[in-house]
Residue, then its C-alpha position, 0 to 999 in steps of 0.5 A: m490483553e496486556k499478556l497478549f499485546k504487552l501494552k505497557e512494555n510498549g508505552t501504550t494504552v487500549s484507548t491509544e491503540l483504539m484511536a490509532g485503529v480507527t485513523t489507520f482505518f479511515a486512511m485506508s478505507y478508500i480501498l473498499f471503493v476503489n478496488p471494486s471499481i478497478l477490478s470491476s473494470a476486468g469484468m468482476p462483479f463489483q459486489a463480489v470484489f467488495l466483500a472479498t476486499i474486506i475478508a482479505s483485509v480482516i484475515g490479513t490485518l488480524v494475523m499481522g495484529l494478533f501473530a506479529n503484534v504489530p500495528y500494521a494493516q492489510a488490504p488489497g494493494m493500489g497499483l497492483n489492482a490496476f496492474f491486475t486489470y489494465t495490463v494482465v486482463a485487458g493488455l494482455g488479454y487473460s481472464w480474471q480468473e487467470a489472473l487471480a491464479m497468477v496472484f495466488i501463485c505470487g502469494l506462493i512465492n512470497i511465502l516461499i522467500t519469507v520461510t527460506k529467509i530471502r526476504k530478511m537477506i534482501i533487507r539486511a543488504i540495504p545500505e543505512s543510508m538507503q533505508q534512511a532514504i526510503g523512510g523519508g521516501i515513504g514520507i514524500f509518498v504519503a504527503y503526495v497521496g494525501l494532497k492529490n486525495a484533498g484535491l490541491l493538485a490540478f493537472s492539464a494537458t492536451g489531446a496529443d498527450v494521451t497516449s492510450s485509453i480504455v473505453t467501456d459503453n462509451q464510458i472512459q475508464s482509464v486514460a495513460m498520459g505522456s509526459g506533457v501533463v503539467p501539475a499545478l495548485a488547484n483553484f480555491n473556488n470549490a467546497p471540497v477544496l476549501l474543506a480539504v484546506l480548512g481540515l488540514f489547518i484544523t489538523i496542523i493546529l491539533v497536532i502542533k498543540k499536541v492534542r491526544g488523538a490530534i489526527l482522528i480528531g481532525i478527520i471527525l471535525t473535518t467530516l462534520l464541517g463538511i456537512p454545512m459545505g454541501v461535500v458530506q451528504f447523508s441523503s445519498i446513502d444507498w442501503q439497499a445497493n450496498s447491502l450484505s446480502s447482495s454481496i455474499g450472493a456475489l461472492g460465489t462468482t469470485f470465490g475459489a474462481a483462481f482454481g477453476a478450469e477458467g483459473l489455473g485450468s487454463l493458465f498453464s494450458d498454452s505453452s507458448k505463453l509459458p514464458q509470458v505468464l512466468m514474467t507476469i508473476l514475477a512482476f506481480s511478486l517484485s512489486d508486492t515484495f518491495d513495497t512491503i519491505g519498503t513500508f517496514i523499514g520506512t515506518g518501523r525503524r524510527t517509530g521503534i516498532f520493530s526493536k534492537e532484537d529485530e535488527m539483530a535478527i536481520e543481521n543474522a538472516n540465517t536463523l530459522g523460525f518466527k522468533t521476532k516481530m520482523d519475522k512474523a510481520l513478514f510471514a503475515d504479509a506473505i500469506a495475505t496475497s493467497i488468502g485474498a486470491i482465493f476470495g477474489t481480489s489482487n495482491t493483499t499487501t501492508y498499507v503504507e497508510s498504517a503510518a497514519g495510525i503509528g502517528a496517532g500512536g498505534r504501537t502494538g497488534l491491537t491496532s491492527v485488531f481494531v482496524a480488522i473489526l472496522f473493516a468487518l463492521s464495514s460490510l454492514l455500514s459501508p454506505v455510512i463509512a463512504v460518507v467521510p470525504a477523501q479531504a477528511t482523511s487526506s490531512a492525516l496523510i499529509i502530517v504523517g508524511v511531514m513527520m516521516l522526512a525526519s529520516f532524511a536528517d540521517i543521511n550525509w546530503l553533502d556526500l553525493e556518493e551517498a545523496i544521489p541514491a538517496f534523492f532517487a530513492s526517495i523522490f521516484m517513490g512520490l512521482c511514481y506513485s510507488i514504493s518499489y519503483g523508488i527502491a528500484a531507482g535507488f538500488i540501481t543508482y547506488t550500485l552504478i555509483k559504487v561500480i564507477n568509484s571501483k567499490t564493488k567490494e561494497i555492494s552486496p551479492v543480494l543487492w546484484v541480484v535484486d538490481a538484476l530482478f528489477i531491471a529484468n521487470f522493467a524489461i518485461l513491463a516494457l515487453l508486456 
């Protein structure tokens, strides 16, 4: 194990990697239930998507751990699954089989731009200040996710603010709101919110006291505290409805559906829809690519996950082969999307929640292996895993987000030429709930300011292309 993962070289142990793996898993385990819920709204069988989510997560995370030896976990991405269901299927009228075919093609594109080193060229083109802003921005994003999952935020709006909604069988599936939505602090008059606050205080105390495995211990103690408070209820476990046998039976519906007559067979049958199909695939690919790049830059640099050798490999983006962790990690992420589409789920991507495990001490691929094992076990124990409340994992995300804000210290906030793009990149990540949208805001603003100051020579040609693609993507989404 030492030879495979180089634990001593990375300053870690098996027990630390185990704690980190468990922490990452619980921080992202919500996807096991959220992803089937969203994709089933597109007409896909819930249990089939549940198992496909597990399979895609296990394979993608194992490749990340064993091939790249980095502590990142993969699973179907949030935001991308919503785009799949509510825009591509519900909005544009494509079948879920056709949507899976698009995701598969998106995966092939990701593999192509990784093998040809385009991804590394993009990373190299990102200015130093923007890289630090991405790291801090991901901290804001992660902390915001934690605050939201904890129920500490309340949102109010009037009927006039509802711009669109999806209703199935007289049940509201989703609602889109305008800018009239007002955020506020939640009322501390219910058990879940109080549990979230207590869990956050417990985790803060453990972290400040530098208790080993503080984040994981915080998750466990908060879960146990939720039992007498009535938030955690073991009596609600439904073993039969979530059995492995029922999921395996349903998987036959989605496995390979992307290649069937209703998938690739019909996707390109209508030539008039070809431009729309290509634009939709581009939208999938751009979001997936920059979510991953943002996660690697934001979490890898400060923690030392990626070494000086990796940094130099980015500078020399023309080198061929998979010689560094960064090369291998980018490739592992690239192949995961196509694998997920084969089994029946939307884009599989590297999870920013991996930062929770990294914050708990994870430094090698052994963390990823433990995450993959827990995902595999969840196919048998999914009802038990579901018992861990969001209030327990949210405190881990909040604390990790705080840790990642340290990247802001390396930005010169007194220089507005540097500060404005950094601000837009970081703040839009959290407020738009999207790493890629934050990167887009930062890149476009950075380029605009350089042009205004007649410093176009400082803008990389790659950055020009990326800006153009982002603008095209926003135009596509507006037209869709």
